N, C-alpha and C positions, 0 to 999 in steps of 0.2 A: 648364371642370367640374374640381374636383381629384379626381382617382384615389389610389388608394396602389396605388404601386408594387410594395412588394413582394410581394404574391399573385399577382403575374403572374410573378414568378420561380419559383414552384412549390418545389422543394425547394431551390432555391440560396437563397431569400429566406429560409429556416429558422431559421438561426442569428440574423439578424439581426432577425426578427421577434420572437423568444425575447429578447434583449438589450432592446429595445425595450420590450416585455410588462413586463419585470422593471425596467426604469428607471420606468417610469408609476407601478407599482406600489411602490415602492421611494420614490418621490416622494411618492404619496400617503400611504401608510405615515408618513411622517417628518412631512406636513402635518397627518394625524389626530392623532397624538402629541403636536406642539406645541400643537393647538389644546385638548387637554386637560391640557395643562400635566404629561405623563408623561413623563418622561426615561429613555426606549428608543428603541432603533434596530431597524431591521429585522432579522430573523434572531436577536435578543437571545433572545426566547422559547424557539427551538429547544435552546438552550443550558440557560436556567432548568428546562425541562420534562426535558430529557436529566440534569441532575444532580438533580432533585428525585426520579425513579425509579429512577437509577442510584447516587444517593450520589457520590462525591468521584472523580474520574478523572484521567486525565494527559492531556495536550494531545495526546499521541498517540493515545491510544485517543479523545477526544471526537471527534478527526477521522477516525479508523477509522468510526466509528458512524454520525458524520451523513455522511461519504463529502465532507468537505470537505476541500481542501489544508491541509496543516500550519500553513503561513505565514497565512493567513484565519483558522483557530481562532488562533492567536498574537494577532492584530490583535482580532477582535472580544475575547476573555477578557481582554484587555489596558485595552481600555475599560471594560468591565465593572466590572473591579476599580478604575479609577480614580473611577467612580460611586459603588464600596463595596458594588456586589452580588454581587461575586465575594470568595474569600480562596483564597490558595494557602500552602501548606506543604511540609517535607519529610515523605516517606511515614516512619514509625520503623521498619518492618522493611527498607526497602530506601531509602540515603541519597541514591541516583541518581536518583530517579523526586521527583517535585513533584505534589503531589493539589493539584487544583485543586474547593473545593466553593462552597455557596452561605451567603453572609456573613449574620449576624443582621439586619443592613438588609434583604438580598434578601428572606429567609422573612418579615420583617415586612411585606412589600410586595407580594410573592408572591400571597395571596389577591385584591389589587386589581387586580393585572395578569392573573391568572387570566379575572377577572370581565369584564377586556376584550376577553380575544384566544378568550371565547368568543362575545362580541359579533360581534368580525370572521369569527370563522367561519361565524357566520348569514350575516351578508354576503355573505361569498364562496361559500355554496352556491346564491346566485342566481345567481352567473354561473359557477361550474364544479361541474358536476355530476361524479358518481361515473362515469360511462364516461370522462371527459377523465381522471381521476385514474387510470383503470386503463390507459389507453393510455400515460398519461405513463410509470406502473411498468414496461411490457412495453418502453416504448423506453429507459428506464434498464438494464434486465435484457440486453437485447439488445448494449448500447454495452459493458456489463461483460464481457458474455460473449464479444465482440470486437471491438475497437477499430475506429475511423474507417482508422486507419494499417494495421491489420492486413487490414481489408474492402478496402483499396485495394489494398495489395501482391498478393492474392490475384489480383483481378480483373485487374488491368495490371500490377502490377511498379512499381516506382518509377523516377521520371524524375530525380530529384536525386542526383546519384552520389555525395553525401555520406549520402544515407538507407538504400542497399539493404544488406545485411549477409549473410554467409555463415558458418556454423559448420563449424570447423575444428580439427586439434590445435593446439597453439601449438606453437611452433619456441624451442629454446633462447634463442635470442638476443631473445627476449620474455618472457621469465620474469619478469626484474626490473620490467622498465615495469606488469605485471600484476600484480605484490605489490604496486607501489604503486597500484595501482585498487583492490585489495581493500582498504590500511588505507584508503584516500580515503573507500570507500563504508561500509566497517563502522565507523569512526569519526564518521561523520557521520549517526549513527542515533539518533534523539532517544531517551534513556535508555540507550542501549546501553553498556557499560563503557566507558571509554576506555583510550589507550595504558598512562597511569600506575596504572590498574589493573590491568589484564592484560596486561603486558608481553609474556610468552610467547605468549599468543595472537596479538598483531601481529605478534610475531617471527616466528609462523607465517604471517601471511597474507603479509607481506612477503618471506619466502624460499617462494613458493608452489609454486617448480618443483622443490622438492626431494620432495615428494608422489611425480613421476615415477619414480623411482628406484625405486620400489617395484614387483614383479610386478602385472600388470594393472591398473594406475593410469593413467589419461590427464589433462592439463590440456587444457581445451576454450575454444575464444574466439569470440566473433562480431566479425567483423571487416567492414569497410566496403570498399568497392569500390579505396579508396585506401590501404586494412590501415590502416586506424585501429580501434584495440582498443575496442569499446563494451560489451565483456561476457567475463565466466570463469565458468568450473565446474570443479570436481574431479570424475572419476567414479571408481568403485573398482568394479572387474569381480572383485575380491577382497576380501571384506569384511573380512578378518584385516588388513589395510592401513587401515582405516576412519579409527581415529584419534580417535574422540572418544570420551565417557565413556560409561557404562552400558553394557547387553548387546550393541550395535548389531554390534563386531566377531566375536559369537559366532554371526551368522547365517551359514546354510548355504544353497546354493542360491539365492543373493540378489547382487544389485548395489546399491551407492546412490552417491549423490553429495551435495556439500559444497560450502560456501563458495562458494553463488550469488551474483555481484555483475555489476550494471549501471551503465554510465556515466550521470549524470546525461541527458548529451545523448541517450542511447538510449533511455530509458523511454517508455513508450505504443509503440512499434513489434514489441512480441511478443519482444523478446531473451531476456525470462526465459525465456521459454515454449519458444522454440526450442533454448535451451541444456539444459532440461528435457526435453524431447522426445529429444534427441540421446542422453543418456543414457539416456533408455528405452529406445530403440531398440538400442541397442548391448547392453541388459542381455537383450532378448529374442534379440537374435544370438547370444547365450550359453544361451540357454533356460533361463531363470534365471527364478524363479516370483514373485521380488518384488524391489523397490524397496524402500531404504530412506533417508530423507532426515530431519533434524533443523532444527527453525526456531525463532525465540521471539517472545513478544507482541511485541519491537520490530518484526520483520517481517510485519505484518498481511498487508500488499500481497502478496508473495510467497504466505503462508499461504494466501491466499485462491485464488491463482492453482493451488497445490496441489492443493488440494481440487476445481478444475473439472477438473484432469487427471486425477482419481479418487484421490488417496491419501486415507485414511482413517487418522484419529489411534490411535496405537499406543502406548498408557501403558506398556506393558512396556519401552518402549526411552527414556522419561525417564530425565533425569539432571541433576545440579545441575554448572555451570561453576563453581567458587568460589561464589557468590551467585544466580547469572544461570538459573533455571529452563529448560532446553531439554527442547523438546518433539519427540518421535518421529512419523514419519508412515510409511506401509507401502502399498505398491502392487500390488497381486497383478493378476501378469501372466494373462491368458487364453489 
């Protein structure tokens, strides 16, 4: 007699069951669309409905709202453009941005698509109840709050010698390497100004160690046991030397940190959070009342992390870096 082995594995079979379920749904959806001669693929409806509600968005904005990876959104939207459902153009206010919206063809077909999605939703309601959706939301919230690697590290520590990390002050001999990491990370941000657009900013990144010549300024790094650098940040115990635009340098009884960067290999391990918490701890030791930071719309992942740590938007700290809008945040230390 055939028995399903995966349920017997309980939690160890969870991810395999999710993958299996996804494959069944994707396959059946493709067959369904094909039978109706509808030229759509699974997940295209979420792009359609998002753009219908929000209007034109960048790839980064779509990825952030949906929680999909940047490459996945590029792949989906490219296919939709090939079908003529979407169109893209440069933002007239910011030439660095490419905005994606529903094309005239897509708008014409959208009512028929929405009618079919409504029918699909009614069918799915027969097998997926509201309680299941609520449990799914809770699962996503738990993993967003603390990832699997973070939970594992907290419970057992890491067994792979290349995965654990510690946060410490950088050594002068490491400054050049950290600068290269900063340039790599920031130049790789989708939509963020490139080196040719803001050469002085990237020169600051490359010479990150220069900050440490100022009183109260420290360069912190996250390193593996094999001394591989996977992240860095600059902590300012004296806001006079914070060095950004706006009014941040006038803050009193406050610390700040800037230029947080995590190597791609270190993402998902809590490196950014650990570096941020180290800076906050230093501010507490100085008995400061606030911690000041800045971020941009191209750093939404870090933005969400800061909010989880208790940072609140501080519009009085906002400023323009050339044409780039930079947003201020402030954490009140209790």
